[in-house]
BAMARKE-961381 format. One record per atom (N, C-alpha, C): x, y, z; atom name; residue number from 1. Coordinates in nm, 2 decimals, padded with zeros to 4 digits. Layout:
REM residues N
+--------+--------+--------+-------+-----+
:      x :      y :      z : atomo : num :
+--------+--------+--------+-------+-----+
:      X :      Y :      Z :    CA : NUM :
...
+--------+--------+--------+-------+-----+
REM end
This chain:
REM residues 120
+--------+--------+--------+-------+-----+
:      x :      y :      z : atomo : num :
+--------+--------+--------+-------+-----+
:  00.47 :  00.96 :  00.79 :     N :   1 :
:  00.35 :  00.93 :  00.71 :    CA :   1 :
:  00.35 :  00.76 :  00.67 :     C :   1 :
:  00.46 :  00.72 :  00.62 :     N :   2 :
:  00.46 :  00.58 :  00.59 :    CA :   2 :
:  00.58 :  00.52 :  00.65 :     C :   2 :
:  00.60 :  00.39 :  00.68 :     N :   3 :
:  00.71 :  00.33 :  00.73 :    CA :   3 :
:  00.73 :  00.18 :  00.66 :     C :   3 :
:  00.85 :  00.16 :  00.63 :     N :   4 :
:  00.89 :  00.03 :  00.56 :    CA :   4 :
:  00.99 : -00.04 :  00.66 :     C :   4 :
:  00.94 : -00.16 :  00.68 :     N :   5 :
:  01.02 : -00.24 :  00.78 :    CA :   5 :
:  01.15 : -00.29 :  00.70 :     C :   5 :
:  01.25 : -00.33 :  00.78 :     N :   6 :
:  01.37 : -00.37 :  00.72 :    CA :   6 :
:  01.35 : -00.49 :  00.62 :     C :   6 :
:  01.27 : -00.59 :  00.68 :     N :   7 :
:  01.24 : -00.72 :  00.59 :    CA :   7 :
:  01.17 : -00.67 :  00.46 :     C :   7 :
:  01.08 : -00.58 :  00.46 :     N :   8 :
:  01.00 : -00.53 :  00.34 :    CA :   8 :
:  01.09 : -00.47 :  00.25 :     C :   8 :
:  01.19 : -00.38 :  00.31 :     N :   9 :
:  01.28 : -00.32 :  00.23 :    CA :   9 :
:  01.38 : -00.42 :  00.15 :     C :   9 :
:  01.42 : -00.51 :  00.23 :     N :  10 :
:  01.50 : -00.62 :  00.16 :    CA :  10 :
:  01.44 : -00.69 :  00.05 :     C :  10 :
:  01.30 : -00.73 :  00.08 :     N :  11 :
:  01.23 : -00.81 : -00.04 :    CA :  11 :
:  01.21 : -00.71 : -00.15 :     C :  11 :
:  01.18 : -00.58 : -00.12 :     N :  12 :
:  01.15 : -00.48 : -00.24 :    CA :  12 :
:  01.27 : -00.46 : -00.33 :     C :  12 :
:  01.39 : -00.47 : -00.25 :     N :  13 :
:  01.52 : -00.46 : -00.34 :    CA :  13 :
:  01.53 : -00.59 : -00.43 :     C :  13 :
:  01.50 : -00.71 : -00.36 :     N :  14 :
:  01.51 : -00.84 : -00.43 :    CA :  14 :
:  01.42 : -00.84 : -00.55 :     C :  14 :
:  01.29 : -00.76 : -00.55 :     N :  15 :
:  01.20 : -00.77 : -00.65 :    CA :  15 :
:  01.22 : -00.65 : -00.75 :     C :  15 :
:  01.34 : -00.58 : -00.73 :     N :  16 :
:  01.38 : -00.48 : -00.84 :    CA :  16 :
:  01.35 : -00.32 : -00.80 :     C :  16 :
:  01.30 : -00.31 : -00.69 :     N :  17 :
:  01.27 : -00.15 : -00.65 :    CA :  17 :
:  01.42 : -00.10 : -00.60 :     C :  17 :
:  01.41 :  00.02 : -00.60 :     N :  18 :
:  01.55 :  00.10 : -00.60 :    CA :  18 :
:  01.60 :  00.18 : -00.70 :     C :  18 :
:  01.68 :  00.27 : -00.70 :     N :  19 :
:  01.72 :  00.33 : -00.79 :    CA :  19 :
:  01.62 :  00.40 : -00.89 :     C :  19 :
:  01.61 :  00.38 : -01.01 :     N :  20 :
:  01.50 :  00.44 : -01.09 :    CA :  20 :
:  01.35 :  00.36 : -01.07 :     C :  20 :
:  01.36 :  00.25 : -01.01 :     N :  21 :
:  01.24 :  00.18 : -01.00 :    CA :  21 :
:  01.19 :  00.21 : -00.85 :     C :  21 :
:  01.05 :  00.23 : -00.84 :     N :  22 :
:  00.98 :  00.28 : -00.72 :    CA :  22 :
:  00.87 :  00.21 : -00.69 :     C :  22 :
:  00.81 :  00.21 : -00.57 :     N :  23 :
:  00.69 :  00.13 : -00.53 :    CA :  23 :
:  00.57 :  00.23 : -00.55 :     C :  23 :
:  00.48 :  00.20 : -00.61 :     N :  24 :
:  00.34 :  00.27 : -00.65 :    CA :  24 :
:  00.25 :  00.21 : -00.55 :     C :  24 :
:  00.19 :  00.29 : -00.44 :     N :  25 :
:  00.08 :  00.24 : -00.37 :    CA :  25 :
: -00.04 :  00.33 : -00.38 :     C :  25 :
: -00.14 :  00.27 : -00.43 :     N :  26 :
: -00.28 :  00.33 : -00.45 :    CA :  26 :
: -00.38 :  00.26 : -00.35 :     C :  26 :
: -00.48 :  00.34 : -00.33 :     N :  27 :
: -00.60 :  00.30 : -00.24 :    CA :  27 :
: -00.71 :  00.31 : -00.35 :     C :  27 :
: -00.77 :  00.17 : -00.34 :     N :  28 :
: -00.90 :  00.15 : -00.41 :    CA :  28 :
: -01.02 :  00.12 : -00.35 :     C :  28 :
: -01.15 :  00.14 : -00.39 :     N :  29 :
: -01.26 :  00.08 : -00.31 :    CA :  29 :
: -01.28 : -00.05 : -00.36 :     C :  29 :
: -01.33 : -00.12 : -00.26 :     N :  30 :
: -01.33 : -00.27 : -00.28 :    CA :  30 :
: -01.33 : -00.35 : -00.15 :     C :  30 :
: -01.33 : -00.46 : -00.16 :     N :  31 :
: -01.31 : -00.56 : -00.04 :    CA :  31 :
: -01.45 : -00.56 :  00.04 :     C :  31 :
: -01.44 : -00.65 :  00.14 :     N :  32 :
: -01.54 : -00.66 :  00.24 :    CA :  32 :
: -01.56 : -00.54 :  00.33 :     C :  32 :
: -01.45 : -00.46 :  00.36 :     N :  33 :
: -01.45 : -00.34 :  00.45 :    CA :  33 :
: -01.46 : -00.22 :  00.38 :     C :  33 :
: -01.44 : -00.20 :  00.24 :     N :  34 :
: -01.45 : -00.09 :  00.16 :    CA :  34 :
: -01.34 : -00.04 :  00.08 :     C :  34 :
: -01.20 : -00.06 :  00.14 :     N :  35 :
: -01.09 : -00.01 :  00.06 :    CA :  35 :
: -00.98 : -00.11 :  00.06 :     C :  35 :
: -00.89 : -00.10 : -00.03 :     N :  36 :
: -00.78 : -00.19 : -00.04 :    CA :  36 :
: -00.67 : -00.12 : -00.09 :     C :  36 :
: -00.55 : -00.17 : -00.05 :     N :  37 :
: -00.42 : -00.11 : -00.10 :    CA :  37 :
: -00.38 : -00.19 : -00.22 :     C :  37 :
: -00.32 : -00.11 : -00.32 :     N :  38 :
: -00.29 : -00.18 : -00.44 :    CA :  38 :
: -00.13 : -00.12 : -00.47 :     C :  38 :
: -00.04 : -00.23 : -00.48 :     N :  39 :
:  00.09 : -00.18 : -00.50 :    CA :  39 :
:  00.17 : -00.25 : -00.61 :     C :  39 :
:  00.26 : -00.19 : -00.69 :     N :  40 :
:  00.34 : -00.24 : -00.78 :    CA :  40 :
:  00.46 : -00.16 : -00.79 :     C :  40 :
:  00.56 : -00.24 : -00.86 :     N :  41 :
:  00.69 : -00.18 : -00.88 :    CA :  41 :
:  00.69 : -00.13 : -01.02 :     C :  41 :
:  00.74 :  00.01 : -01.04 :     N :  42 :
:  00.75 :  00.06 : -01.17 :    CA :  42 :
:  00.83 :  00.16 : -01.18 :     C :  42 :
:  00.89 :  00.21 : -01.30 :     N :  43 :
:  00.99 :  00.31 : -01.32 :    CA :  43 :
:  00.93 :  00.46 : -01.39 :     C :  43 :
:  00.80 :  00.44 : -01.42 :     N :  44 :
:  00.74 :  00.58 : -01.49 :    CA :  44 :
:  00.62 :  00.61 : -01.40 :     C :  44 :
:  00.63 :  00.75 : -01.35 :     N :  45 :
:  00.50 :  00.79 : -01.28 :    CA :  45 :
:  00.40 :  00.83 : -01.38 :     C :  45 :
:  00.28 :  00.80 : -01.32 :     N :  46 :
:  00.16 :  00.83 : -01.40 :    CA :  46 :
:  00.13 :  01.00 : -01.37 :     C :  46 :
:  00.03 :  01.05 : -01.45 :     N :  47 :
: -00.02 :  01.18 : -01.44 :    CA :  47 :
: -00.06 :  01.19 : -01.30 :     C :  47 :
: -00.02 :  01.30 : -01.23 :     N :  48 :
: -00.09 :  01.32 : -01.09 :    CA :  48 :
: -00.02 :  01.24 : -00.97 :     C :  48 :
:  00.08 :  01.18 : -01.02 :     N :  49 :
:  00.15 :  01.11 : -00.91 :    CA :  49 :
:  00.27 :  01.18 : -00.86 :     C :  49 :
:  00.30 :  01.16 : -00.73 :     N :  50 :
:  00.41 :  01.24 : -00.66 :    CA :  50 :
:  00.49 :  01.14 : -00.57 :     C :  50 :
:  00.60 :  01.17 : -00.53 :     N :  51 :
:  00.68 :  01.09 : -00.45 :    CA :  51 :
:  00.63 :  01.12 : -00.29 :     C :  51 :
:  00.60 :  01.02 : -00.22 :     N :  52 :
:  00.54 :  01.05 : -00.09 :    CA :  52 :
:  00.63 :  01.01 :  00.03 :     C :  52 :
:  00.73 :  00.93 : -00.02 :     N :  53 :
:  00.85 :  00.87 :  00.07 :    CA :  53 :
:  00.98 :  00.84 : -00.01 :     C :  53 :
:  01.08 :  00.88 :  00.06 :     N :  54 :
:  01.21 :  00.81 :  00.00 :    CA :  54 :
:  01.28 :  00.75 :  00.13 :     C :  54 :
:  01.30 :  00.62 :  00.12 :     N :  55 :
:  01.35 :  00.55 :  00.23 :    CA :  55 :
:  01.48 :  00.48 :  00.16 :     C :  55 :
:  01.60 :  00.55 :  00.21 :     N :  56 :
:  01.71 :  00.48 :  00.13 :    CA :  56 :
:  01.72 :  00.52 : -00.01 :     C :  56 :
:  01.72 :  00.41 : -00.09 :     N :  57 :
:  01.70 :  00.43 : -00.24 :    CA :  57 :
:  01.56 :  00.38 : -00.28 :     C :  57 :
:  01.48 :  00.34 : -00.18 :     N :  58 :
:  01.35 :  00.31 : -00.24 :    CA :  58 :
:  01.25 :  00.43 : -00.22 :     C :  58 :
:  01.20 :  00.47 : -00.33 :     N :  59 :
:  01.09 :  00.57 : -00.35 :    CA :  59 :
:  00.96 :  00.51 : -00.35 :     C :  59 :
:  00.86 :  00.57 : -00.28 :     N :  60 :
:  00.70 :  00.53 : -00.30 :    CA :  60 :
:  00.64 :  00.66 : -00.35 :     C :  60 :
:  00.57 :  00.62 : -00.44 :     N :  61 :
:  00.49 :  00.74 : -00.52 :    CA :  61 :
:  00.33 :  00.68 : -00.50 :     C :  61 :
:  00.25 :  00.79 : -00.51 :     N :  62 :
:  00.10 :  00.77 : -00.50 :    CA :  62 :
:  00.03 :  00.88 : -00.56 :     C :  62 :
: -00.11 :  00.86 : -00.60 :     N :  63 :
: -00.17 :  00.98 : -00.66 :    CA :  63 :
: -00.25 :  01.06 : -00.55 :     C :  63 :
: -00.30 :  01.18 : -00.58 :     N :  64 :
: -00.34 :  01.27 : -00.50 :    CA :  64 :
: -00.46 :  01.20 : -00.41 :     C :  64 :
: -00.55 :  01.13 : -00.50 :     N :  65 :
: -00.66 :  01.06 : -00.42 :    CA :  65 :
: -00.62 :  00.97 : -00.31 :     C :  65 :
: -00.51 :  00.90 : -00.32 :     N :  66 :
: -00.46 :  00.81 : -00.23 :    CA :  66 :
: -00.38 :  00.85 : -00.11 :     C :  66 :
: -00.32 :  00.96 : -00.14 :     N :  67 :
: -00.23 :  01.01 : -00.03 :    CA :  67 :
: -00.29 :  01.02 :  00.11 :     C :  67 :
: -00.41 :  01.08 :  00.12 :     N :  68 :
: -00.47 :  01.09 :  00.25 :    CA :  68 :
: -00.49 :  00.97 :  00.32 :     C :  68 :
: -00.51 :  00.86 :  00.25 :     N :  69 :
: -00.53 :  00.73 :  00.31 :    CA :  69 :
: -00.40 :  00.65 :  00.36 :     C :  69 :
: -00.28 :  00.71 :  00.31 :     N :  70 :
: -00.16 :  00.65 :  00.35 :    CA :  70 :
: -00.09 :  00.68 :  00.49 :     C :  70 :
: -00.16 :  00.78 :  00.56 :     N :  71 :
: -00.11 :  00.82 :  00.67 :    CA :  71 :
: -00.11 :  00.71 :  00.78 :     C :  71 :
:  00.00 :  00.69 :  00.84 :     N :  72 :
:  00.02 :  00.56 :  00.94 :    CA :  72 :
:  00.04 :  00.43 :  00.88 :     C :  72 :
:  00.05 :  00.41 :  00.75 :     N :  73 :
:  00.08 :  00.28 :  00.67 :    CA :  73 :
:  00.21 :  00.24 :  00.71 :     C :  73 :
:  00.22 :  00.10 :  00.74 :     N :  74 :
:  00.34 :  00.04 :  00.78 :    CA :  74 :
:  00.34 : -00.07 :  00.66 :     C :  74 :
:  00.46 : -00.09 :  00.60 :     N :  75 :
:  00.47 : -00.19 :  00.50 :    CA :  75 :
:  00.57 : -00.27 :  00.56 :     C :  75 :
:  00.53 : -00.41 :  00.56 :     N :  76 :
:  00.59 : -00.52 :  00.61 :    CA :  76 :
:  00.58 : -00.64 :  00.52 :     C :  76 :
:  00.68 : -00.74 :  00.55 :     N :  77 :
:  00.68 : -00.86 :  00.47 :    CA :  77 :
:  00.68 : -00.98 :  00.55 :     C :  77 :
:  00.61 : -01.08 :  00.54 :     N :  78 :
:  00.60 : -01.20 :  00.62 :    CA :  78 :
:  00.63 : -01.32 :  00.53 :     C :  78 :
:  00.71 : -01.40 :  00.57 :     N :  79 :
:  00.74 : -01.51 :  00.50 :    CA :  79 :
:  00.69 : -01.66 :  00.57 :     C :  79 :
:  00.57 : -01.64 :  00.63 :     N :  80 :
:  00.50 : -01.75 :  00.72 :    CA :  80 :
:  00.47 : -01.85 :  00.60 :     C :  80 :
:  00.45 : -01.97 :  00.64 :     N :  81 :
:  00.39 : -02.07 :  00.55 :    CA :  81 :
:  00.26 : -02.05 :  00.49 :     C :  81 :
:  00.17 : -02.00 :  00.55 :     N :  82 :
:  00.03 : -02.00 :  00.53 :    CA :  82 :
:  00.00 : -01.89 :  00.43 :     C :  82 :
:  00.05 : -01.76 :  00.45 :     N :  83 :
:  00.01 : -01.65 :  00.37 :    CA :  83 :
:  00.14 : -01.55 :  00.37 :     C :  83 :
:  00.26 : -01.61 :  00.30 :     N :  84 :
:  00.36 : -01.51 :  00.29 :    CA :  84 :
:  00.34 : -01.41 :  00.18 :     C :  84 :
:  00.38 : -01.30 :  00.22 :     N :  85 :
:  00.37 : -01.17 :  00.12 :    CA :  85 :
:  00.38 : -01.05 :  00.22 :     C :  85 :
:  00.37 : -00.93 :  00.13 :     N :  86 :
:  00.35 : -00.80 :  00.20 :    CA :  86 :
:  00.24 : -00.78 :  00.29 :     C :  86 :
:  00.26 : -00.72 :  00.38 :     N :  87 :
:  00.16 : -00.68 :  00.47 :    CA :  87 :
:  00.13 : -00.52 :  00.49 :     C :  87 :
:  00.04 : -00.48 :  00.46 :     N :  88 :
: -00.01 : -00.33 :  00.48 :    CA :  88 :
: -00.08 : -00.31 :  00.60 :     C :  88 :
: -00.04 : -00.26 :  00.71 :     N :  89 :
: -00.11 : -00.24 :  00.81 :    CA :  89 :
: -00.11 : -00.09 :  00.85 :     C :  89 :
: -00.24 : -00.04 :  00.92 :     N :  90 :
: -00.24 :  00.10 :  00.94 :    CA :  90 :
: -00.32 :  00.13 :  01.07 :     C :  90 :
: -00.26 :  00.20 :  01.14 :     N :  91 :
: -00.30 :  00.22 :  01.29 :    CA :  91 :
: -00.42 :  00.31 :  01.28 :     C :  91 :
: -00.45 :  00.37 :  01.16 :     N :  92 :
: -00.58 :  00.46 :  01.14 :    CA :  92 :
: -00.70 :  00.38 :  01.10 :     C :  92 :
: -00.67 :  00.23 :  01.08 :     N :  93 :
: -00.79 :  00.16 :  01.06 :    CA :  93 :
: -00.89 :  00.15 :  01.14 :     C :  93 :
: -01.01 :  00.18 :  01.11 :     N :  94 :
: -01.12 :  00.16 :  01.20 :    CA :  94 :
: -01.15 :  00.00 :  01.21 :     C :  94 :
: -01.15 : -00.04 :  01.10 :     N :  95 :
: -01.19 : -00.19 :  01.09 :    CA :  95 :
: -01.11 : -00.26 :  00.97 :     C :  95 :
: -01.11 : -00.39 :  00.96 :     N :  96 :
: -01.06 : -00.46 :  00.85 :    CA :  96 :
: -01.14 : -00.59 :  00.82 :     C :  96 :
: -01.14 : -00.64 :  00.72 :     N :  97 :
: -01.23 : -00.75 :  00.69 :    CA :  97 :
: -01.15 : -00.88 :  00.74 :     C :  97 :
: -01.24 : -01.00 :  00.75 :     N :  98 :
: -01.18 : -01.12 :  00.80 :    CA :  98 :
: -01.05 : -01.18 :  00.72 :     C :  98 :
: -01.06 : -01.15 :  00.58 :     N :  99 :
: -00.94 : -01.20 :  00.51 :    CA :  99 :
: -00.82 : -01.10 :  00.52 :     C :  99 :
: -00.84 : -01.00 :  00.58 :     N : 100 :
: -00.72 : -00.90 :  00.59 :    CA : 100 :
: -00.69 : -00.83 :  00.47 :     C : 100 :
: -00.77 : -00.84 :  00.37 :     N : 101 :
: -00.73 : -00.76 :  00.24 :    CA : 101 :
: -00.80 : -00.62 :  00.21 :     C : 101 :
: -00.90 : -00.59 :  00.30 :     N : 102 :
: -00.95 : -00.44 :  00.29 :    CA : 102 :
: -00.97 : -00.40 :  00.43 :     C : 102 :
: -00.99 : -00.27 :  00.43 :     N : 103 :
: -01.00 : -00.18 :  00.55 :    CA : 103 :
: -01.09 : -00.08 :  00.52 :     C : 103 :
: -01.13 : -00.01 :  00.66 :     N : 104 :
: -01.18 :  00.11 :  00.67 :    CA : 104 :
: -01.12 :  00.19 :  00.76 :     C : 104 :
: -01.11 :  00.33 :  00.73 :     N : 105 :
: -01.03 :  00.43 :  00.80 :    CA : 105 :
: -01.13 :  00.52 :  00.87 :     C : 105 :
: -01.12 :  00.53 :  00.99 :     N : 106 :
: -01.19 :  00.62 :  01.08 :    CA : 106 :
: -01.19 :  00.77 :  01.05 :     C : 106 :
: -01.30 :  00.83 :  01.03 :     N : 107 :
: -01.31 :  00.97 :  01.00 :    CA : 107 :
: -01.28 :  01.00 :  00.85 :     C : 107 :
: -01.27 :  00.91 :  00.75 :     N : 108 :
: -01.24 :  00.94 :  00.61 :    CA : 108 :
: -01.36 :  00.92 :  00.54 :     C : 108 :
: -01.39 :  00.98 :  00.43 :     N : 109 :
: -01.49 :  00.96 :  00.34 :    CA : 109 :
: -01.47 :  00.83 :  00.27 :     C : 109 :
: -01.60 :  00.79 :  00.19 :     N : 110 :
: -01.58 :  00.67 :  00.12 :    CA : 110 :
: -01.49 :  00.70 :  00.00 :     C : 110 :
: -01.46 :  00.59 : -00.08 :     N : 111 :
: -01.36 :  00.61 : -00.18 :    CA : 111 :
: -01.44 :  00.56 : -00.30 :     C : 111 :
: -01.45 :  00.63 : -00.42 :     N : 112 :
: -01.54 :  00.61 : -00.52 :    CA : 112 :
: -01.49 :  00.54 : -00.64 :     C : 112 :
: -01.36 :  00.51 : -00.65 :     N : 113 :
: -01.31 :  00.47 : -00.77 :    CA : 113 :
: -01.26 :  00.33 : -00.77 :     C : 113 :
: -01.28 :  00.24 : -00.87 :     N : 114 :
: -01.21 :  00.12 : -00.91 :    CA : 114 :
: -01.23 :  00.01 : -00.79 :     C : 114 :
: -01.15 : -00.08 : -00.78 :     N : 115 :
: -01.14 : -00.18 : -00.68 :    CA : 115 :
: -01.16 : -00.32 : -00.70 :     C : 115 :
: -01.16 : -00.39 : -00.59 :     N : 116 :
: -01.17 : -00.54 : -00.60 :    CA : 116 :
: -01.24 : -00.60 : -00.50 :     C : 116 :
: -01.30 : -00.71 : -00.50 :     N : 117 :
: -01.35 : -00.77 : -00.38 :    CA : 117 :
: -01.28 : -00.88 : -00.32 :     C : 117 :
: -01.29 : -00.91 : -00.22 :     N : 118 :
: -01.22 : -01.02 : -00.14 :    CA : 118 :
: -01.22 : -01.13 : -00.23 :     C : 118 :
: -01.10 : -01.20 : -00.23 :     N : 119 :
: -01.08 : -01.31 : -00.29 :    CA : 119 :
: -01.07 : -01.31 : -00.45 :     C : 119 :
: -01.06 : -01.18 : -00.50 :     N : 120 :
: -01.01 : -01.16 : -00.63 :    CA : 120 :
: -00.89 : -01.11 : -00.68 :     C : 120 :
+--------+--------+--------+-------+-----+
REM end
């Protein structure tokens, strides 16, 4: 379902993930293409969340509404000079916006809750 690259795993550890702290990934409506990934490190699950992946000592949790949108997701990290940071790519994407911050998945319904727009 999900893949974490070695580089992303290393940076997640540096940022405190592992052990009791996990990575939460949610999908929200917004952006130019319709949906965005939202991620944060936390140590308390919210109601309705469950663990969707354990990779070594890094756990990833998500809510029921987002889980279906995570299939094929690859979490990577780039340290290039222009736009260093985590990269969320998904082979199931039908399209993505020009800024790379949002996406559309082929064959999935629209996503109705929350969200942001590109540049926010």
